[in-house]
C-alpha positions, -999 to +999 in steps of 0.1 A: -674+168-836-660+164-802-647+134-783-664+124-751-639+109-730-639+074-716-631+069-682-627+033-661-650+033-633-625+028-607-607+061-616-637+082-613-634+102-580-598+109-585-577+141-586-576+138-626-611+122-630-634+143-602-669+129-600-704+148-597-708+141-564-723+166-539-728+152-507-695+138-495-676+138-464-647+161-481-672+185-492-691+187-460-657+197-442-653+224-469-685+238-464-677+238-425-648+257-429-668+283-451-694+287-422-663+291-396-651+318-416-679+340-411-683+330-374-647+342-369-652+376-386-683+384-365-667+377-335-634+394-342-652+426-353-672+427-324-645+425-300-650+389-285-623+374-265-594+372-292-581+339-284-615+325-292-617+340-324-580+327-330-588+291-323-619+292-347-597+310-375-567+283-369-594+255-371-606+266-406-574+273-419-556+242-404-582+220-421-577+229-458-556+200-461-581+174-444-608+180-471-587+173-498-569+144-481-602+126-475-612+131-510-580+117-525-579+085-501-614+078-507-619+085-542-647+109-536-629+140-554-656+158-568-657+190-591-679+207-565-652+203-542-626+213-568-646+246-575-654+252-534-619+246-522-606+280-536-635+299-526-632+290-491-598+296-493-601+330-503-631+335-479-610+328-452-581+350-466-607+378-470-621+374-434-588+373-418-576+408-437-611+424-431-609+416-395-573+430-391-581+460-412-610+470-393-591+468-359-561+491-377-535+460-372-533+456-409-524+482-439-551+488-461-531+483-490-524+449-483-560+444-484-565+460-517-536+441-534-553+408-522-588+418-534-575+432-568-556+403-573-586+379-569-607+405-592-585+402-619-581+366-617-619+362-618-623+384-648-594+365-665-613+331-657-645+341-673-627+352-703-603+321-707-639+297-699-652+314-731-627+291-750-614+268-728-642+248-706-621+229-682-612+249-652-575+251-651-559+232-621-543+250-588-508+256-587-487+251-559-474+288-557-511+297-550-513+270-521-480+284-509-493+318-509-525+305-490-501+289-465-483+321-458-511+342-455-530+319-435-503+315-411-494+349-411-528+362-403-532+336-377-501+348-359-511+385-363-546+378-350-526+362-320-502+390-319-471+368-307-442+365-313-432+399-316-401+408-336-379+438-338-384+460-374-358+456-398-358+496-407-348+489-444-370+513-459-375+552-460-400+574-472-430+548-478-421+529-442-451+539-426-471+519-452-448+486-443-448+480-408-420+461-395-396+473-423-398+508-408-383+499-379-412+494-358-417+461-337-443+439-352-460+404-349-439+375-369-470+370-389-465+404-406-434+392-425-453+358-436-481+380-447-454+401-470-440+367-484-478+356-491-485+389-509-456+381-532-464+346-537-499+356-547-486+383-573-465+355-587-494+332-590-514+357-607-486+359-633-484+319-638-525+318-639-522+346-665-497+326-687-516+291-683-551+309-692-535+326-722-519+293-735-551+274-729-572+298-744-548+297-776-551+258-777-587+261-775-590+284-804-566+266-824-585+231-816-621+240-807-629+204-814-614+194-783-636+217-764-667+200-769-656+169-746-682+167-719-658+164-691-686+168-666-705+138-677-676+113-693-686+079-704-677+051-677-663+020-690-656-014-673-628-021-699-592-013-696-576+020-706-587+055-710-592+072-741 
């Protein structure tokens, strides 16, 4: 028989013990970021003023820290917010990638790698959740990848500053702008770093997911815990 976690009332809404709240300021900001991503994409591919599009994208990207900070400081961290935040991050990346690819300013292979990586993680998550019910926490390399990609895409959308190409690749150079000697926006190099961090993050999640599934198989009784509806107690201590 599973164990139902007991949580002190004052701890509900923290990062370790998210609440079931839906209508919070931080969740509203997260939802607004999602709306802005699609507004940006529509305006960018319809060739509206490039700088207007950049401002919208930058606002959506730069407020990534805001919703989380507000949630932590006001003890309104929620399961919905924890689920929405990475979804919005991915949507923002996809719209930036798609817009640049449509305008032929970004190699198609980068779009393929990013999408394939996320599809792989989504399938892996479905498999792991069959055994391990609680979501796996976000890792810092994933946040670094998101920051690098968003910054890189923002600079590519701006088109400035431009830097000379490195010219370090040979036969496959046309697939790697900047590494073939062409002058490119500085953001291109940040995108390369972001892709590298994304792949590293995929490896980390694979290991964490495999370990979580293994522990769940070995101790299935722990997976009966109702982490979404813990028992709220007034006493001291958490079981």
